[in-house]
C-alpha positions in Angstrom: 12.8 83.1 54.6 15.8 83.1 57.1 13.6 81.3 59.6 13.2 78.4 56.8 16.7 78.7 55.1 19.3 81.0 56.8 21.2 83.0 54.2 24.3 81.9 56.0 24.0 78.5 54.5 24.5 79.8 51.0 27.6 78.8 49.1 30.1 81.7 49.1 30.1 81.9 45.3 26.2 82.5 45.5 24.1 85.7 45.3 21.2 85.3 47.9 18.9 87.6 49.7 17.2 90.6 48.8 18.2 91.1 45.0 16.1 94.2 44.1 14.1 96.6 46.4 13.7 98.1 49.9 13.8 96.0 52.6 12.2 98.8 55.0 9.3 98.9 52.6 5.8 97.6 53.7 5.0 94.3 51.9 1.6 94.9 49.8 0.1 92.2 48.0 0.8 88.5 47.6 4.1 86.9 47.1 4.9 84.7 44.0 7.4 81.8 44.1 9.1 81.0 41.1 12.2 79.1 39.9 13.3 81.7 37.4 12.1 85.3 36.9 10.7 85.4 33.4 8.4 87.7 31.4 5.5 85.5 32.1 6.0 85.4 35.9 6.5 88.9 36.0 3.3 89.9 34.0 1.2 87.4 36.5 2.8 89.2 39.3 2.0 92.5 37.9 -1.8 91.1 37.2 -2.2 90.0 40.8 -0.6 93.0 42.3 2.3 91.1 44.1 4.3 92.7 46.5 7.3 90.3 46.0 8.7 87.8 43.8 10.8 85.0 45.4 12.9 83.6 42.5 14.8 80.5 43.5 17.5 81.3 40.9 19.1 84.7 41.5 18.0 87.1 38.6 21.2 89.0 39.2 24.2 86.6 39.5 27.2 88.0 38.1 28.6 91.7 38.7 27.0 94.1 36.3 27.9 97.7 35.7 24.7 99.1 34.7 20.9 98.3 34.9 19.3 99.1 31.6 15.7 98.1 30.2 17.3 97.4 26.8 18.8 94.2 28.5 16.1 91.5 28.6 17.1 90.3 31.9 17.7 93.6 33.6 14.6 95.1 32.2 12.6 92.4 34.1 14.3 93.8 37.3 13.4 97.4 36.4 9.7 96.5 35.6 9.4 94.7 39.2 10.8 97.6 40.9 8.5 100.1 38.7 5.7 97.9 40.1 6.6 98.0 43.7 7.9 94.6 43.8 10.9 93.4 45.7 12.9 90.4 44.5 14.3 87.8 46.7 16.5 84.9 46.0 17.2 81.8 48.4 18.9 79.5 45.9 21.9 77.6 47.7 20.6 78.4 51.1 17.3 76.5 50.2 19.3 73.6 48.8 21.3 73.5 52.1 18.7 74.0 54.9 17.1 70.8 56.6 13.6 70.0 55.4 13.9 72.0 52.2 14.9 71.4 48.6 17.5 68.5 49.0 15.6 66.6 51.5 12.4 67.1 49.2 14.4 65.5 46.5 15.6 62.9 48.3 12.1 61.8 49.2 11.6 61.2 45.3 13.8 58.1 45.3 11.5 56.4 48.3 8.7 54.4 47.4 5.3 56.2 47.3 4.1 56.4 50.8 7.4 55.1 52.2 8.6 56.9 55.5 11.7 58.5 55.4 15.0 56.7 55.8 16.9 57.2 59.1 20.1 57.4 57.3 20.1 60.7 55.8 22.8 63.3 55.8 24.4 66.2 54.0 27.1 65.2 51.5 29.2 68.3 52.6 27.8 69.3 56.3 27.5 72.9 56.9 27.0 74.9 60.2 24.8 77.7 60.7 26.9 79.4 63.3 29.8 81.1 61.5 33.3 80.1 62.7 34.3 83.6 63.4 31.6 84.1 65.9 32.9 82.3 69.1 36.3 81.8 70.8 37.3 80.2 74.1 39.2 82.2 76.5 41.6 80.2 79.1 43.4 81.4 82.1 45.4 79.9 84.8 44.5 81.2 88.3 45.3 80.3 92.1 42.1 78.6 93.4 41.7 81.5 95.9 40.7 83.5 93.0 38.7 81.5 90.7 35.4 82.7 91.4 36.2 86.3 91.3 37.8 85.6 87.9 35.0 83.4 86.7 32.6 86.2 87.6 34.2 88.8 85.9 34.4 86.8 82.7 30.8 86.2 83.0 29.9 89.9 83.2 31.9 90.3 79.9 29.6 87.8 78.3 31.7 84.8 78.5 30.1 81.4 79.6 26.9 81.7 77.7 25.8 78.8 76.0 22.0 78.9 74.8 19.9 79.6 77.8 22.7 79.0 80.3 25.1 81.5 81.8 28.4 81.4 83.7 29.3 78.0 82.0 32.8 77.2 82.5 35.3 74.2 82.9 37.9 74.0 85.5 40.9 71.6 86.2 43.7 71.7 88.8 47.3 71.3 88.0 50.6 72.8 88.6 52.0 76.0 87.2 55.6 77.0 87.0 57.5 80.5 86.8 60.8 82.1 87.3 60.8 85.8 87.9 63.5 87.8 86.5 65.0 91.0 88.0 62.2 93.7 88.3 59.3 91.4 88.3 57.0 91.4 91.3 55.7 87.9 91.7 52.5 87.4 93.6 53.9 84.1 95.0 57.5 83.3 95.6 60.7 85.2 95.0 62.6 86.7 92.1 65.3 84.4 90.6 63.6 81.2 92.2 61.8 78.5 90.0 58.2 78.4 91.7 55.8 75.6 91.6 52.2 76.8 92.3 48.7 75.0 92.4 46.5 76.5 89.8 43.0 76.1 88.2 42.7 76.0 84.6 39.7 78.0 83.8 38.1 78.1 80.4 34.9 79.8 79.0 33.3 80.3 75.7 32.9 83.9 74.4 31.9 85.9 71.6 35.1 87.2 69.6 33.6 90.8 69.9 33.5 90.6 73.6 37.2 89.2 74.2 38.9 92.7 74.4 36.6 93.5 77.4 37.1 90.2 79.0 40.9 90.3 78.8 40.8 93.8 80.4 38.8 92.6 83.1 40.7 89.4 83.6 44.1 91.5 83.9 42.5 93.7 86.4 41.2 91.1 88.8 43.9 88.2 88.2 46.5 88.2 91.1 49.3 87.7 88.9 51.5 90.6 87.5 51.3 88.5 84.1 48.7 86.3 83.9 48.5 83.6 81.4 45.5 84.1 78.9 45.1 82.0 75.7 42.3 82.7 73.3 41.2 79.8 70.9 39.0 80.5 67.8 36.1 78.0 67.6 35.3 76.0 64.4 31.5 75.9 63.7 29.8 72.7 64.6 28.6 71.0 61.4 24.9 69.8 61.5 24.3 66.2 59.9 21.3 67.1 58.1 22.4 70.9 57.1 24.4 71.5 54.1 25.1 70.8 50.3 23.4 67.9 48.8 22.2 64.6 50.6 23.4 61.1 51.0 20.6 58.6 51.6 21.0 55.0 52.7 17.9 52.9 51.7 16.5 50.5 54.1 15.7 48.0 51.2 18.2 48.2 48.3 16.8 48.9 44.8 18.1 48.6 41.1 18.9 51.9 39.2 15.8 51.1 37.1 13.4 51.0 40.0 15.2 54.1 41.5 14.3 55.9 38.2 10.8 54.8 38.2 10.3 56.1 41.6 11.6 59.4 40.7 9.3 59.5 37.7 6.2 58.6 39.9 7.2 61.0 42.8 8.0 64.0 40.8 5.5 63.4 38.0 7.6 63.0 35.0 7.2 61.1 31.9 10.9 60.2 31.6 14.2 60.4 33.3 17.9 59.5 31.9 20.0 56.9 33.4 23.6 56.2 33.1 24.4 52.7 34.8 28.0 52.2 36.5 27.2 48.4 37.1 25.0 45.7 36.0 21.2 47.1 35.9 20.1 44.2 38.1 22.5 45.1 40.8 20.9 46.2 44.1 21.9 49.9 45.4 21.5 51.2 48.7 23.5 54.4 49.1 22.2 57.2 47.0 23.7 60.8 46.4 21.2 63.5 45.6 21.7 67.3 44.5 19.1 69.6 43.1 19.7 71.2 39.8 23.1 70.7 38.3 25.0 68.6 40.7 28.3 67.5 39.0 30.4 69.5 41.6 29.3 67.2 44.5 30.0 63.8 42.4 33.4 63.3 44.3 31.8 64.3 47.6 29.2 61.3 46.9 32.2 59.1 45.8 33.7 59.8 49.4 30.5 58.8 50.7 30.7 55.6 49.0 27.5 56.4 47.0 26.4 53.8 44.1 24.1 56.3 42.2 23.7 60.0 42.0 20.4 61.8 41.2 20.4 65.4 40.2 18.8 67.5 37.2 21.8 67.7 34.8 25.1 66.9 33.9 27.3 67.3 31.0 28.3 64.1 28.9 31.9 63.9 30.2 30.8 64.6 33.7 28.6 61.5 33.6 31.4 59.4 32.3 33.7 60.6 35.1 31.1 59.4 37.6 30.3 56.1 35.9 34.4 55.5 36.1 34.0 56.2 40.1 31.5 53.4 40.2 28.7 55.8 40.3 25.5 55.3 38.4 23.5 58.7 37.3 20.0 59.6 37.0 19.0 62.9 35.5 15.5 64.3 35.9 16.1 67.7 34.4 17.4 70.8 36.0 14.2 72.4 37.1 12.4 69.3 37.7 14.7 68.6 40.7 13.8 72.1 42.0 10.1 73.0 41.3 8.1 70.7 43.0 9.3 72.1 46.5 7.9 75.7 45.7 4.3 74.8 46.8 5.5 73.2 49.9 7.7 76.4 50.5 4.7 78.5 50.2 2.8 76.6 52.6 5.5 76.9 55.2 5.9 80.5 54.6 2.1 81.2 54.9 2.0 79.0 58.1 4.8 81.2 60.0 3.7 84.6 58.4 0.0 84.9 58.9 -1.6 87.0 55.8 1.5 86.7 53.6 -0.4 85.0 50.6 2.7 83.4 49.3 1.9 80.9 46.3 3.6 79.2 43.5 3.4 81.3 40.3 1.2 79.6 37.6 3.7 81.0 34.7 6.6 79.0 36.3 6.9 76.4 33.7 9.5 73.9 32.5 11.8 75.5 30.2 12.7 72.3 28.1 10.0 70.0 27.0 10.0 66.6 25.2 8.2 66.7 21.8 
């Protein structure tokens, strides 16, 4: 799952990963994929001797103080463990990952058979690389010692970018200093302002390697007090990774036409719409979020979206979106999620031969039209 949807992409408030079970245990039996862990899904898993259940929604979300069979939801976890089944949840990591839940739902606003639009991006771009992981170390050194210092930093792990090592940048300039009494300058005299040609040398480095790099740099730098700066690096946001999607259609369509495509592509009998402008208006910029997407409406507004597709929203949330000029299409919470599970099973089976992942037959729509 981490190869498909890294857990680092999940929202901070979410509870993802191994929810119950022992990660060290061998996986025996098929893996059932479901939107929610229900009694019917667990019974199916028991019947086929499943080794794990992948529940999109985490069956344990809020903190609990005990795990008892008398509680209906907790009892399902205990049954799964008693049957030797692990329970895993990807939730918002699966929403954010490229080519996963949000992109699948974005395809639903396209005409059947229409190729993907080139202009597709996350509403809130997210980076896989964590901000705390990498820094940039900078020092200022005479040209005569640049290679020595560069080599020392590289030996501490600095300058590694992908498959390349000893990566650095250098630029020449002029350094100044005035040594006080007790100083022992390598260049010039105490009490005299010196101007020295220097090279600014900078290299990326993992934060955990900074202490060793600084120690080596001090030992090999010719100056008594070398200038050393360490800057934390922000993660690089990826356009197609993160919460929600913003899709710009090559050919604009009305909200009614978009709603019909959603019905056709998701196999639904009906959806709800709340137009924010004349129904015949042609719209081209669509915001998308699986499940309950009200929290992303403001982001959709900042991205100039004219319509927003999600599963469910409250009445006043829809009113607020309309007031921003954003029309709403609601297709049902799990309707905007469940259809991706067969694709996910195919991907997991492709990268893990013998896994036997499949969508649980007992995973059904909770709310039905009667």
